[in-house]
N, C-alpha and C positions, 0 to 999 in steps of 0.2 A: 344827514349822510352825502357823501357826495357818489355821485354815480360809478366810479370805479369802484371803489370798498364794497357799496352797495349792490354791483354784480359779483365780488369773489365772495361777500357773505352769503348771497344764495345758492352760487355754485357749492362751496363749500359743506355748505348742509343739506343740500339734496342728496337723499338716498336713492344711492346707483349700485349696488353691486356690478360683479362682472356679470356678464349676459342678462343683464338688468337696465339699462341706460338710458331708459325711458325719458323719467323726469330731466335728466341732462340734455339729452335730444331733445325737449319740448325747451326749456332754457335756450340753448344754442341756436336752434332756428329761428325764435322769435328775435334774438338780436342780430344774427346775421343776414335774414332776408331782408331787411334794408341796406346793408351793405353790400349786397352781393347781386349781380346778373343774372344767377342762376343758382339753384338750390337743389339737390337731389339726392336721394338715400341708396345705398347697394343694398345687395340681398341678404346680408351684414346686421345691416342695420346702422353701417358708419354714416356721418352727414358731409356729404361732398360740396362747399359750396365755391363758386368761379366769379372771380372779381371783373376781371378784363371781357370783352368779345371779341379780342384780335385772334385772327387765326395764323398758324405759319410761324410763332413766335414762340420762343421757348415755353414751359409749362414748369410753374417753382411750385411746389407742394409742400404747407406747410401741413404740420401732423400733430395731433395733441390727442388724448386717450378721454375718454367720456368714465370710464367707470373704476372702480375703486375696489380695495378688496373687503373681502365680506364673508357671508354664508350663507347657506342653503339648509331648510329644514331638511335633514335627514329621514326621522321619525318620531312620534308621540310615544314615550312610555304611558303603560296602563294608568298610572298616578299624573299625568298631564303634563310632563317634563320634554321637551323638545331637547332632542340630539341634530347634532349638524355635523352638516360639510364644509370646509373651508374653501372659499374661495380666493386664490391668490396665495402668496406667501407670506404667512403669519407667523410669529413665534409661541408658541405655548404660553409662555409667563406672559405674555401682550393681551391673551384673548381670559383670563381669568377674573373675576369679579368686576364686569366691565357690562355696561348699559347697553340695549341692542333695541333694533326697529324690526319687526317682520312685517312685511308687505302682504296682507292677506286678500282675501276676497272680500273679506267684510271692513278693511282699512287697515290702518296702522294699530299694532300690537306691539307694547314694550316688556321688554323681559330685561334677564340678568343672569349672567354666567354666574352662581352661588357659588361659593366656597367655606369650607369648614371653618368655624370659630376656632384659634389658637388654643383654647381649654380644653378641647377635647384630641388634639394633636399631640401624640408622644412626643417629648422634648427632640428626640433624635430622628425625627422625620417633619421637621417645621423647615427644615432648608430645602423640600423637595419641590422640585418643579412640577405640576399636575401635569399631567397627559392632556391632550386635548380628546381623545378616546373615552377619558373619564370624566368629561365637563358636559353639563346641560344649560336651558335657557330656561330660567326658574317664568312662568306668565300671569302665575295668579290661577292657576288653571286647577277644580277641582279632581278633574281625571281627564283619560285621554277623551271621554266625550263630550266634554265640557271645554277642551281646546281645539275638538274641531268642529263642535257647532254652533257653542255661542262666542268665540272668537274667531271661528273661521280658519283657522290654521291645517295646512295640509302639505305632505311631502313636494318639495321642491320649490316653496315660497322661497323669497331672498329675505337675507338678515344683514343687515348696514348696522356700524356704527353708529352710535349715538348721543353725538357731542356739536356743541355749537361755537359759532363763530363768536369771536371775539377780538377787540384789539387789545394788547396785551398791556394794560396799565401804564394807558397815555403813550406808548412808546410807538416805534415804526415797525414794531414786532407783530405780525397776524396770526392768532392760533387759531388753529381750527382743523377740520378732519378732510383727510381726502386732496389733501393739495397733490397729490401723486394719481390723475392727475387733472385736476378742475385748473392748476396754475397755468398749465398749457391751452388747455379750451378757452381761458378766460383772455390769456395773452395774443391768442389768434384773433378772438373777436374787436382786440383794441388794434392789434396791426391792420385788420382791414378797414375798422372804423380810421384809420392814421391815413389809410392810403385811399380811401373811396374818393375823394376831387381829384388824385396825382392819375395822369397819363403816364401809365406803365408800359415797360420795353418787354413785358413778358406778359403771359396768361397766367396771372397766381389764383392758385386753389390753396381752399382751408378745409383741410379735414378731421372731423371728433372722428375718431375713430373706437370701435368696440373691442374688448374681450383681448385685451393688451398685458392685462396681470396672467394670462392663460394661454400664453403661447402667441401674443403679436397676430392675432388672427384679423383684426380688423385693417390695419395696416394692408395683411396682404392682399385683400380683395380690394380694397381702396385704390392701391396700387395699381393694379391690375386694370382700374377702373379709370382713371387719372391717366399714367404712362405718362409719369413725369420725367423730364430731363435733369432736374436740381429736385432735391430732397431735405427740409429741414424740420429734424421733429423738436417739440416745444415740450420740454420734461421738466419734472424736478431734480435735483439734484442732491447728491449724499449729502451734508454738512456735515464737518468735522472740529465744528469749534464749543464742545463741552465735555465734561468729564466724562470719562470712559471709552473715548474712542480714538484713536492714533492718526497721526497726518498720514503712515503706511496705510491704514484701510482707505482714507477716503482723505481729499485737499481742500474741498470747498468750504467758507466761511460764510458767514449772513451782512450783509452789508459791503463785500468787496466786488460785487458786480455780479454780472450770469457768468457760468460758466462753461465752458468749452470742451466736452468730452474726448480723451486723446484715443481711452481706450477702456471696453469695456468687454464683458461674455460675451455680444451678442456682436459687436461691428468693429471696425477701424474707420475712422472718417475717412474722405478723401484727404489727399496733404494740401492741394493746390484751393477746394473748397477751404479747408480749415485756415491757407495763409491769407489768403482774399480774406476770409469774416474778422480775422485778428488785424489786417491792414484798414480794413474800414474802420473798427473799433479805434484803431489810434488815431487816424484821422477826424474822428466823431469825439475824442476826446472821452469815449465812452468806457470804463474798465470793465475788464476782463478779469476773469481765472481759468484755471485749468483741473480736468479731473481726467485720473487715472484709477480706475477699481478694476477688482478682478471679477467681483459678480456682475448684476444686473443687464438687465435686457429692456430693449426700448425698442420703439417703432421705426426710428430709422434702420433698423436691419434691414424690416420688410422692403423700405423703397429703395435701397441700396442692392436687393436681392433682385427687384424688378425692371421688364425690360429686359437687356442683356448685362444691366450693373450700371447706374449712374451714380454720381456723384452725393453723396447724403453726411451729415452732419446732423449731432442731437446739442441743443443747446440747454440748458437749463437755468433754471430759478432756484438755489440753494435751501435746503427744505433741512430740519431738525426732526429726527423721530419719524422717520418714513414708516410705513406699514405698521402705524399703531392708531389708535382713536384720537390722540391728537398730534398736529405736527406745528412747527413754527417756521415762519418764514419775514422777509423783510422787504419790506414796500419798496424799498429804491433799485431793488434787484428786479424785481417786477418789472419798473419803470424804465431800466436799460437794457431790459432784455427786449423790451420794445422797441426801444430807441433803435438796438444795433439790427434786431430783423428789418425794421420799415429801411434803415439805410441800404443793408445788403439787399434787399428786393428791389429796392430803384437803380442799383448798378447793374444788375441781372438781366444786360440786354444780350442778345443770339452772340456776337466777338467774343463777348466775356464766358458766356456757358460755354463755349466753343472749345475758349483757351483753357477751363477748369476742366473740361472733361477729357481732353487730350493725353495720352502717356506718350510724350515723348523718346 
């Protein structure tokens, strides 16, 4: 298996819900340390890598978050079933009858959100959406004591979707969980790898952030640490190329190139930075597409608010079926996102950053 595909598989398969990012932090540090001049961790757990040793040059901050949507053990019933708290934005219908992994003091415990058989549900209730408050995870315990003592489950334990990476039927499509935002973490690593032997005219920072799914928290603390001049967030975009979703809701398509966010609920991009990136894409013959969303929130918003306000933008890899057990990406979109950001970083010297940052 090729190195990049192997990295994407490892990152996708890692269990790391919001607030419990250690497994992905370990992978990121392993990959980024040989590519960076310095690596440190902020007080919330985000990893900050710097590639350039130059001082007095503009700081370019890349961000991608390590966490994924997941659950947390709330309590165990007397019969040994696990009740849970959601971490991040889930639809109730995507939670039911799914496999999960609970990270306990004794190791990983597998479980299932059970569902009644239709044989016992009245006909007029079969179309009902089960509410998360009604759900539980069956871990095969005989009672509460068995779940606590034998399996080691306790309140506060993280719970992650149990889904595995695979290439989708020999196509360029990759099926896996947590592309939001392991795809951004992987892109950051490959951008650093591409620029390792390049003499940059800026100081490049790559930040793998924590707790994005519950309020962009890691991007806030790491932006304070880095104090960037330009912020580029690497994220999963909302693909709208399958039945049941409309172009009014989202505009990205798999295989049409990385997305440039023009609007989401958390930020509007800097217009000069937007135009600069579009021009670079044209010069490099890299296809791009645009995304305008009414919802969504991403780490670029926190970078944008750092210092007294800096130019920031969100560049995405289109992804189907976000915030569920399985998502789908196109390998060419990932590769083109890397090529675009690498080309942009090479051009961001002091004069260009000054031009982008000024409001004439």
